[in-house]
C-alpha positions, 0 to 999 in steps of 0.5 A: 454422432451426438456423443461426438458432438458433445465431446467436441463441445466439451473439448472446445470449452476446455481449451477456451478455459485453459486459454483464459487462465493462461491469458490471466496469468500472463496479464497478472505477471506483466503488471508492474508495481506502479500499475498495481498502485494505479489499479488500487487507486481506482478500486479505492475510489470504487470503495472496493477495499478488499481488492485495493488492499491486495493491489496496494500490497503488491505495489508496496512490496514493489517499493512504491512509497505512495502505496506503502503510505496508503496501506499503512494509513488504512491499517492504522485507521481500521475503518475500511479494513481491519486495524492492524497496527503491526502492518501499519508500522511496517509499511509506514517505516518502509515508506519512511526508509524511502524518504517519503515525506508524509511517512517521515512526518507520520513516523515523527507523530507516532514516535512522539505519541508513543506508538513504539513504546515510550514517547521519544521527542528526540527521535520524533524531531529527527523524523520531522527534520527529515520530512521538513528537508523534503518540504513537508509543511506540518513537519516544519511547523512541528519543528518550529513549535519544538524550538520556540 
């Protein structure tokens, strides 16, 4: 009788564990890139950078330019997570390709400062022009400074 009770309890615990795993998988698969972005914002506010980077990456890979830009800044700064210039450039370029105005501006700054090798004012001005077309005020200031 005691052995049967223990077996039943173990079986119930096993079934509950399987249900829990299945629920977690279903919940994870039902998330959208935008929901990963929102979750990452909460995690950043809570200073949970490891989880935030994981969810920012999922959002960034889902073509959310806000996430690409934020992830690039985190990798570039290297103060909350380990610095990784290659990933910073990858995600900043991805956001710029989606015409994210802040990313376009930063690409201009990085190009002008030589992040990609030799500083290139011509390419930087192109990034500033694209960012300015999207209303980025610092890009407009940078263009004015170049043309004065």
